[in-house]
C-alpha positions as CSV (number, residue, x, y, z in Angstrom):
1,X,23.0,-29.1,6.5
2,X,22.1,-25.8,5.0
3,X,24.2,-22.6,5.1
4,X,22.5,-19.3,4.5
5,X,24.3,-16.0,3.6
6,X,22.4,-12.8,3.4
7,X,23.4,-9.7,1.4
8,X,22.0,-6.4,0.2
9,X,21.6,-4.5,3.4
10,X,22.7,-1.0,3.8
11,X,21.7,2.6,4.6
12,X,18.7,4.1,2.7
13,X,16.5,7.1,3.2
14,X,12.9,6.8,4.1
15,X,10.8,6.0,1.0
16,X,13.7,4.2,-0.7
17,X,14.1,0.6,-1.7
18,X,16.5,-2.3,-1.0
19,X,16.6,-5.9,-2.2
20,X,18.0,-8.5,0.1
21,X,19.3,-11.8,-1.1
22,X,19.8,-15.0,0.8
23,X,22.1,-17.6,-0.9
24,X,21.8,-21.1,0.3
25,X,24.2,-24.0,0.1
26,X,23.0,-27.6,-0.4
27,X,21.2,-29.5,-3.2
28,X,17.8,-29.6,-1.4
29,X,17.2,-25.8,-1.3
30,X,14.2,-26.2,-3.6
31,X,12.6,-28.5,-1.1
32,X,12.6,-25.9,1.7
33,X,10.1,-23.2,2.7
34,X,12.0,-20.0,3.4
35,X,11.4,-17.1,5.7
36,X,12.7,-13.6,6.5
37,X,12.8,-12.3,10.0
38,X,14.1,-9.1,11.5
39,X,15.3,-7.9,14.9
40,X,15.7,-4.3,15.9
41,X,17.9,-3.3,18.9
42,X,16.2,-4.1,22.2
43,X,13.2,-5.8,20.5
44,X,12.2,-9.3,19.9
45,X,12.7,-11.1,16.5
46,X,9.8,-10.4,14.2
47,X,8.4,-12.3,11.3
48,X,8.6,-10.5,8.0
49,X,7.7,-12.8,5.1
50,X,7.8,-16.5,4.0
51,X,7.5,-18.5,0.8
52,X,6.9,-22.1,0.1
53,X,9.2,-24.3,-1.9
54,X,7.5,-23.5,-5.3
55,X,7.1,-19.8,-4.7
56,X,3.3,-20.1,-5.0
57,X,2.4,-19.5,-1.4
58,X,3.6,-16.4,0.5
59,X,2.8,-14.8,3.8
60,X,3.6,-11.3,5.1
61,X,3.5,-9.5,8.4
62,X,0.8,-6.8,8.3
63,X,3.5,-4.2,8.9
64,X,5.2,-4.9,5.5
65,X,2.2,-6.1,3.4
66,X,2.0,-4.1,0.2
67,X,5.6,-2.8,0.5
68,X,7.7,-5.9,0.7
69,X,7.8,-8.9,-1.8
70,X,9.4,-12.3,-1.1
71,X,10.5,-14.4,-4.1
72,X,12.9,-17.2,-4.9
73,X,14.9,-18.6,-7.7
74,X,15.5,-22.3,-7.0
75,X,17.9,-22.7,-9.9
76,X,20.1,-20.1,-8.1
77,X,19.5,-21.4,-4.5
78,X,18.4,-17.9,-3.6
79,X,15.5,-16.2,-1.9
80,X,14.9,-12.4,-2.2
81,X,13.2,-9.8,-0.2
82,X,12.3,-6.7,-2.2
83,X,11.6,-3.8,0.2
84,X,10.0,-0.7,-1.1
85,X,8.7,2.5,0.6
86,X,11.0,1.8,3.5
87,X,10.3,3.5,6.8
88,X,12.6,4.2,9.8
89,X,10.7,1.6,11.7
90,X,12.0,-1.0,9.2
91,X,15.5,-0.6,10.6
92,X,16.7,-3.9,11.9
93,X,19.0,-6.9,11.2
94,X,17.3,-9.0,8.6
95,X,17.9,-12.8,8.6
96,X,16.7,-15.5,6.3
97,X,15.8,-18.9,7.6
98,X,15.1,-22.3,6.0
99,X,12.4,-24.8,7.2
100,X,14.2,-28.1,7.1
101,X,11.0,-30.0,6.6
102,X,11.5,-31.5,3.1
103,X,7.8,-31.0,2.1
104,X,8.5,-27.3,1.6
105,X,5.0,-26.5,2.5
106,X,3.8,-23.6,4.7
107,X,0.9,-25.1,6.7
108,X,-0.5,-21.8,7.8
109,X,0.4,-18.2,8.6
110,X,1.0,-19.1,12.2
111,X,3.4,-21.8,11.1
112,X,5.2,-19.6,8.7
113,X,5.5,-16.8,11.2
114,X,6.9,-18.9,14.0
115,X,10.7,-18.8,14.3
116,X,10.6,-22.4,15.8
117,X,9.4,-23.6,12.4
118,X,12.8,-23.0,10.9
119,X,15.9,-25.1,11.3
120,X,18.6,-23.1,9.6
121,X,19.5,-19.4,10.0
122,X,21.8,-16.9,8.4
123,X,23.9,-14.4,10.2
124,X,21.8,-11.4,9.1
125,X,22.3,-8.2,7.2
126,X,21.8,-4.7,8.6
127,X,19.1,-2.5,7.1
128,X,19.1,1.1,8.3
129,X,16.4,3.6,7.2
130,X,17.0,7.2,7.9
131,X,14.2,9.8,8.3
């Protein structure tokens, strides 16, 4: 069982930056691929970014590519999402997720972007970007 706790959300002006953190419990964190998703009010959950167990493979949604960076520190059981050049349309609840497949691989973009690929979810942290 893995528990995920997000932090770092808040209110920021357009063009600003935030760094989200996702702290995981459990000794097998370094074996899991991790992802970030977001959900705005009245909209479906949307893939944001994903990273494999070693941090060597990453995927991004087109809407955040070049602005957001996903990274991880396995020694700290933590995955990060650095968000720069934020836009009002980035406003959402951001959740991290862990793929419970011990291989820790991300087979493809489609696999990484599918919520069904992930077994464990955090509660989410609110990010609000004002114009």
